[in-house]
C-alpha angles and dihedrals in degrees: 000000000000120000089245092059097038115105112249093244096042118117111268130176089225089068081081104082092213092053091043094061097045114119116251096258094056091043092055091052097046111028096067088060096049114114119204110226133182115231114201121203112279097015112145110224089190140347127227110288095014120143109255111228099158142030124216130218105197117214107171099002134077123219123202121212109214137185116211128202126216090258090060098253117130144187134199118247099180145350127227124200137148090321095065157022133260115222106043091161089076094068096031094067103270133099098203136046127222092218140059124252112211130175107250097177121025120239140096139308138178115243125207129188110254097232091056091053092049091048091054093041091054091057084077092222136125095309093055093052092045094050094046091053090047091051091053090052089050091052088055090051092050094048093046091048090055091050092047094049090051102043111023134073123260092249090053090049090049091051090050092049093048094049094047089050093048090052088062099044133070093222139054093236130090128190105216135130123227089244091058092046089051090052090050094050095038093234137117118280090237089060091055091047091054094045093047089048091055092050091047093049089051090055094244099117141013115219132187142128094007094309124116118192117189109221099175116028092173089055090054091049090052091051101042123097122249092266094085093053093046092055095043093050092049092053090049092048096049098036105034093157093055113093113249132191 
């Protein structure tokens, strides 16, 4: 179906910003092999140490990359939405990842077999340059997340997490329990309850029954630490052709 005939809300690989900016030659080679998949909340795309056979280009979903300790506790190191790709180890020389990839916000993604991505990457064309710049931006996000989790308050971390999620969603609403947020941030659930209460009292969010609605994005941006801006600017610098909110 051509883009002109496709309904506005129909799934489309070009809802992935990386796929949307691919030159025509690369698009013709890759898009016919893209498989639309539904990603429900909480689904693990891969576990630590798993063999990576596919990569995912989220369109309406968000995937959280998590590190887990032996005692079962975990913390998020990065989020991937419609700006990125899940499974960077495949084109960086490894076949497994040391972290988990779990769906943080339900939606859709396009899945591509790993050997096809590596084949196109090894052509050393536009896709290779695009993915290397994206990987550098992801390294910045991971480093800044580590700094934020060590030095900033839970409400600042929650603001950062909310803003990064909003940048990857078409709405101002997230479906997420406090327990899941606590797992993402690597903090106690009580800390998230207190931080969410402060944001709600300030009129920035409305929270209830696992739904978070952002009422005042500007207010969150005024309250967040510098980590959000550092990550956002780096993505815009390295991926200037990729749409940004």
